[in-house]
N, C-alpha and C positions, 0 to 999 in steps of 0.2 A: 650035648648036640641039640637036644631037645628047645636049648634055650636059645639058642644060638638059632635055630630054623625058627621058632615062634619071633624072635626079636624081626626078624628080615623081616617079617611077614608085616609087622610093625610100625617096620618105617614105610614098604610098600602100599600099607594102606593110608599112614600117614601123608606121603607124596601124592599118591593117587585122589586123596582128598582136599589136601592143597591144592593143586595141579585146578581141582573140580572146580570150587570154589573161586580160584582165578578163572577160569573162562567163563562161569556163572556173570561175575564183575564184571566183566570183559562186554559182555553181552549187552549187559543193563544197560551200560552205559554207554555202547554203540544206539543200541536203542535208542536213549533220552537226548543221545548228541542229533539225533537224525529228524531233517523238517516236519514242518505240516502240508499238506497238500488241502489247500481250501474250493470248492470246487462254489464257482457263481452260476445258478442254472436261470436264464432267460427264457421266460415266454414271449412265442413273436408277437407284435405287435395288429392291433383288429386289422380285417381283413376282410375284403368284397369279391366277389358276390358268394364266399364259404359255401361251395360248392365244390363234393369229392365228384364227380359224375361228368365233371368237365377237365380239358384239362389241366395239368398243377400252373402252367405260368402264367392262366388267368386270374387267380385266383391270389388278387396283390391287394398291398398294404394301401389301406384308404390313407387320405391326411391326417385322420387324427390315430393310425395305425401307426402313422409317420412320427408324430409328434411324441407322441407315447415311448418310442424308441427313441428319440432324442433324450427323454424325459430321464430314463433309462442309464443312456450313456454317461448324460451331466452325471446320474450320483456317483457310477462309477468311477468316473472322473476325480470326485470331489473325496475319494477316499482315500487319494495318493498314495494307492498299490501298484507295486508290476505286477502285471501283468504276464505271465507266460505263455500265454496261447491264449485262440478266440478259432473258435469255432463250434460249426451249423448245419442242420440240418440242410441237405440237399434241394428241401421243397423252397418252391420260392417263400414263401410269407418268412422263414426263418431267414434264408440266406438276405433279404431285404435289409432285413430287423438288425444283422448281425453288419451288412452291409454301412446299415447307420451309425454303430457303433466302433466300424472300424475305423470314421471319419475320423472320434477323436482319440484313437490310440493304432495312427498309422506303421508303426514299427509293429506291429503283428500279422502275421501273413493269416490271410485265412481259410482257414481247411472248411474241408466240407465230407458228411460223410450218411453212407446211406442208411448207418444202422441206426441214427435218431430220429428218421421220418416219425411223422404219424402214423398211430396205428390202433385198434383196440387191444390191448388186450382181455383176458378172459375177467369175467363180474358174476356178478350175485344176478345181477339184475337180465331176466331171460328175451325182457322187449328189445335190451341193449346189443344184445349178441344175437339175435334173429336175425338180423342183417350180415352176420361174422360167418362164412364158410371157414371149414377147418380149417383148410391148405391154411389159409391167412391169416388166422389166429395165432398157427405154428409158427409159420414166419414170424409174426410179430412178437411174437416170444422168446424165441431166439436171437433173431437181432436185436432188442432190448436187451438179454441177457451178456448177447457178448459185447458190445458197449456195454455197460455196467463190469465186467470184467475189465475192459480195454481201458476206460476212463476214471474208474472210480479206486484207484490202485495209490497207498504209501506214496509218499515223494520216497525219489531214488535215493536221493541224497541227502547230507548235512544240510542243504535250503532249506525255506520255505517256498511253496509251487500257488501259486495263484492260478485256475482255468478258469477262461468263459468258456459257456455252452450255450448257446443259441439252440432250442429246439420248441416241445410241442406242453402242449396241456397233457395230455394222456403220456407222455414219454418220462415227464417231470413228473409225475405220479405214482407213477409205477416205478423210479425211481426210488420215489421217501416211503414208500411200503417198503422195500429192500433193508433201505438205508433203517427202519425202523423196528428192522426184522418182525414184522406180522405177515397174517395172506396177502400176497400180491391181491386176490383180486378186490380186495378194500379198497383199490385205488380212486373208484368213484363216488367217496366218502366225501371226495375233499374237493372242493372248486377252488379253480384259479384262476386269476387277474392278467389281463395282456399286460406285457410287457416289466411283471413283476421278477423280484427277485429271490429265489432260493437256495440258502448259502451250504454249504457240509462240509465241513471239516475231514480229515481222513488222517490219526494220526499214524505216527509210523509203526505200530505195530497191529494195524489195519481197521483198531477203531475207529467206527463214526459216529459223527455228532451234528445234526441237524442242528443247526442256526436258526434259521430264520424257513417260513413257507410261505409262499404268493406274499411276498413282503412289497405293494402297492404304494408305500409313504411318498413315494417322490410323485404320483397321481393324482392331481388333483380328482375327488370325488365324483365331478361332471365330465370326465374324462377319464373314468376309469370303467372298462368293459369286460367281463368274465366269463368262466363256463357257465351255466344252468339252462340260458335259454330265455333269464331277465332282461338282457338289456335293451335299453329305448337308445333312442336313435339321439347323438349327441352332436352337439356344434360348438366350433372351437372361436366360441366369442365372452366376454370378458361381461357379466349383466351391471352394466353403467347405473343402473338405477338403484337396485339394491346394495350400494357400494356403503 
């Protein structure tokens, strides 16, 4: 009797172990078969008058900013990638940049989101945070965290996805700290160029990889503008004498 009971238990354990191994194998296979989501974060082009105290509609792309947007759009087009979505901030400078890109990708519906509007997340710089009240700071973090949860998700199926998100310097730098799993207050330690590319891959298991940050290889140096307040006035001219 004891022998039969022991034998039955052994058979049950073997069956359960086999079933568990099969489930694990199937789960691994399922995870390996899922697609990869690649997010192309683009900072808007140069704009003027760069005054946050006036209506947003008055902060528009400069001719240089439009040219920068066309250059980054041409680079995206040259990648020969099928993009799945085009989303931008609702702020004028980001929306206008996305509209330029949309001309090269007319098949994409241009969506807009308030969650990725420019704002100032907490940072160690007291001089930067001095002009940001508590309510504004909390709203900023809340919006960015919601946006991160919404957009930085693995592909929902076996297919690869490529998404274009046009937004702002502070927003992109905050997202990068999240991807790198470092203190989000470190975002201000990075400088980012207008119409640059920041590329992030999200694997099926949720792991995130930073492929590129503020890549502006498509923009000639004499057309580059970036955060940090060290920009000189740029002209869209070719210096023939120095050729």
